[in-house]
DRENFIZA-141883 format. One record per residue: x, y, z of N, C-alpha, C, O in turn; residue in three letters. Coordinates in steps of 0.02 Angstrom, whole numbers, plus 50000, padded with zeros to 5 digits. Example, Ala and Ser with C-alpha at 12.3 -4.5 7.8 and 13.67 -1.06 7.14 Angstrom:
[[50660 49716 50390] [50615 49775 50390] [50660 49835 50390] [50712 49834 50423] 'Ala'],
[[50642 49888 50354] [50684 49947 50357] [50645 50002 50394] [50670 50057 50402] 'Ser'],
***
This chain:
[[51200 50707 48897] [51129 50698 48885] [51108 50626 48895] [51049 50612 48905] 'Met'],
[[51155 50580 48891] [51138 50509 48898] [51122 50490 48969] [51079 50447 48980] 'Met'],
[[51154 50521 49018] [51144 50502 49089] [51072 50512 49111] [51045 50467 49143] 'Ile'],
[[51039 50570 49097] [50970 50577 49120] [50921 50530 49084] [50868 50514 49111] 'Pro'],
[[50938 50507 49024] [50894 50463 48987] [50901 50390 49009] [50857 50349 48994] 'Met'],
[[50955 50373 49042] [50968 50303 49060] [50916 50276 49109] [50892 50220 49099] 'Phe'],
[[50898 50312 49163] [50845 50286 49207] [50778 50279 49171] [50740 50232 49185] 'Pro'],
[[50763 50324 49125] [50702 50319 49086] [50703 50258 49041] [50652 50224 49032] 'Leu'],
[[50761 50243 49012] [50768 50183 48972] [50759 50120 49013] [50729 50071 48990] 'Leu'],
[[50784 50120 49075] [50774 50063 49119] [50701 50054 49137] [50676 49998 49140] 'Leu'],
[[50665 50110 49149] [50594 50106 49165] [50554 50080 49105] [50509 50039 49114] 'Leu'],
[[50570 50102 49046] [50536 50078 48986] [50550 50004 48975] [50505 49967 48956] 'Ile'],
[[50611 49982 48988] [50628 49912 48982] [50589 49870 49033] [50565 49816 49017] 'Thr'],
[[50583 49895 49094] [50546 49860 49146] [50472 49855 49128] [50442 49801 49135] 'Ala'],
[[50443 49909 49104] [50372 49908 49084] [50361 49862 49024] [50311 49826 49021] 'Leu'],
[[50407 49862 48977] [50402 49817 48920] [50407 49744 48942] [50373 49701 48913] 'Gly'],
[[50449 49730 48991] [50455 49662 49016] [50390 49639 49051] [50370 49582 49045] 'Ser'],
[[50359 49685 49087] [50295 49668 49120] [50242 49653 49067] [50204 49605 49075] 'Ile'],
[[50239 49693 49014] [50190 49681 48961] [50204 49614 48927] [50158 49576 48912] 'Ile'],
[[50268 49600 48914] [50287 49536 48884] [50268 49478 48930] [50244 49426 48906] 'Leu'],
[[50277 49486 48995] [50260 49434 49043] [50184 49421 49043] [50163 49363 49047] 'Tyr'],
[[50145 49474 49039] [50072 49465 49040] [50045 49434 48976] [49992 49403 48977] 'Leu'],
[[50080 49442 48920] [50056 49417 48856] [50082 49348 48837] [50059 49319 48788] 'Arg'],
[[50128 49321 48875] [50157 49257 48857] [50128 49200 48898] [50106 49211 48955] 'Thr'],
[[50128 49140 48869] [50103 49081 48904] [50160 49034 48922] [50149 48985 48958] 'Ala'],
[[50221 49048 48899] [50278 49005 48912] [50312 49026 48977] [50320 49085 48990] 'His'],
[[50331 48977 49016] [50359 48991 49082] [50427 49026 49078] [50441 49071 49117] 'Asp'],
[[50469 49005 49032] [50537 49033 49029] [50536 49107 49012] [50575 49146 49039] 'Ile'],
[[50490 49127 48967] [50486 49198 48949] [50459 49239 49008] [50478 49296 49018] 'Phe'],
[[50414 49209 49046] [50388 49243 49105] [50443 49253 49157] [50448 49307 49187] 'Gly'],
[[50484 49202 49168] [50539 49208 49216] [50590 49260 49192] [50614 49299 49233] 'Val'],
[[50606 49260 49128] [50653 49309 49101] [50625 49380 49107] [50662 49427 49123] 'Leu'],
[[50560 49388 49094] [50530 49455 49098] [50530 49480 49170] [50544 49538 49182] 'Ala'],
[[50513 49436 49217] [50513 49456 49288] [50583 49473 49311] [50593 49522 49347] 'Val'],
[[50632 49433 49291] [50702 49446 49310] [50727 49512 49281] [50760 49551 49315] 'Gly'],
[[50710 49525 49218] [50730 49588 49186] [50697 49647 49221] [50729 49699 49232] 'Thr'],
[[50633 49640 49239] [50598 49694 49273] [50630 49710 49340] [50641 49768 49356] 'Thr'],
[[50645 49658 49379] [50676 49669 49445] [50744 49702 49438] [50759 49750 49474] 'Ile'],
[[50785 49678 49392] [50852 49707 49383] [50847 49779 49360] [50883 49822 49386] 'Val'],
[[50803 49794 49313] [50797 49862 49287] [50770 49910 49340] [50793 49967 49345] 'Cys'],
[[50722 49888 49379] [50695 49932 49431] [50746 49946 49486] [50753 50003 49509] 'Leu'],
[[50782 49895 49507] [50833 49905 49559] [50889 49949 49533] [50911 49995 49567] 'Ile'],
[[50913 49935 49473] [50967 49974 49444] [50945 50046 49433] [50984 50093 49444] 'Trp'],
[[50883 50056 49410] [50857 50123 49400] [50851 50162 49465] [50864 50222 49466] 'Gly'],
[[50831 50128 49519] [50827 50162 49584] [50896 50179 49612] [50904 50228 49647] 'Leu'],
[[50945 50137 49597] [51012 50150 49622] [51042 50213 49590] [51074 50253 49624] 'Ile'],
[[51031 50222 49525] [51063 50278 49491] [51018 50340 49489] [51036 50391 49459] 'Ile'],
[[50959 50336 49520] [50912 50393 49519] [50939 50451 49561] [50980 50442 49606] 'Ala'],
[[50915 50509 49545] [50933 50570 49580] [50903 50568 49650] [50853 50534 49661] 'His'],
[[50933 50603 49698] [50910 50601 49767] [50839 50627 49775] [50803 50607 49821] 'Trp'],
[[50818 50672 49730] [50750 50699 49736] [50698 50645 49720] [50643 50646 49749] 'Ser'],
[[50714 50599 49676] [50669 50543 49661] [50662 50499 49723] [50607 50476 49738] 'Ile'],
[[50717 50487 49758] [50714 50447 49819] [50672 50482 49872] [50634 50449 49908] 'His'],
[[50678 50548 49877] [50639 50585 49926] [50565 50583 49909] [50524 50575 49954] 'Leu'],
[[50547 50590 49846] [50477 50585 49826] [50449 50516 49840] [50391 50510 49861] 'Leu'],
[[50488 50464 49828] [50465 50396 49842] [50455 50386 49917] [50406 50354 49937] 'Ala'],
[[50499 50413 49957] [50492 50408 50030] [50429 50444 50054] [50393 50418 50096] 'Leu'],
[[50417 50503 50028] [50357 50540 50046] [50293 50503 50025] [50244 50502 50061] 'Leu'],
[[50295 50473 49966] [50237 50434 49943] [50225 50375 49989] [50168 50359 50004] 'Ala'],
[[50278 50342 50011] [50270 50285 50057] [50243 50307 50125] [50204 50271 50156] 'Leu'],
[[50264 50366 50148] [50241 50390 50212] [50167 50409 50213] [50134 50404 50264] 'Leu'],
[[50142 50431 50156] [50073 50454 50153] [50024 50401 50129] [49965 50415 50119] 'Phe'],
[[50047 50340 50118] [50001 50285 50099] [49964 50264 50162] [49994 50248 50213] 'Ile'],
[[49899 50264 50157] [49857 50245 50214] [49836 50172 50207] [49829 50146 50152] 'Arg'],
[[49828 50139 50265] [49802 50071 50264] [49728 50073 50245] [49691 50116 50270] 'Lys'],
[[49706 50029 50202] [49635 50029 50184] [49593 50007 50244] [49612 49964 50283] 'Pro'],
[[49535 50038 50249] [49489 50022 50303] [49447 49962 50282] [49417 49963 50228] 'Ile'],
[[49445 49909 50323] [49403 49852 50304] [49329 49872 50302] [49305 49910 50344] 'Pro'],
[[49294 49846 50252] [49224 49865 50244] [49181 49840 50301] [49130 49870 50317] 'Leu'],
[[49202 49786 50333] [49164 49759 50389] [49163 49806 50449] [49116 49804 50489] 'Gly'],
[[49213 49847 50456] [49216 49893 50514] [49171 49954 50503] [49156 49989 50551] 'Ser'],
[[49150 49966 50442] [49107 50023 50429] [49034 50008 50444] [48995 50053 50459] 'Leu'],
[[49016 49945 50441] [48947 49924 50455] [48941 49910 50529] [48977 49869 50556] 'Val'],
[[48895 49945 50561] [48887 49935 50633] [48841 49875 50646] [48793 49863 50609] 'Ser'],
[[48857 49838 50698] [48816 49780 50718] [48757 49805 50759] [48766 49827 50816] 'Asp'],
[[48699 49802 50732] [48639 49821 50768] [48596 49759 50776] [48570 49732 50728] 'Gln'],
[[48590 49737 50838] [48550 49676 50851] [48494 49692 50899] [48455 49647 50916] 'Lys'],
***
């Protein structure tokens, strides 16, 4: 039962580090929070099930580039 909870624990730790980073004004705590977040996210993705990797790949494939607002306005002179 511990193995499926481990990636969730890493995600919670990463999110907690991001919140700590946003609430602190000291540089060292910000660096530690960012480092912890990066390590937890990479480690969590490494041990994730293959279906999670497939869902992430599909999400990346279906992300569209945003259309610049300037291209929607036609130049009428």
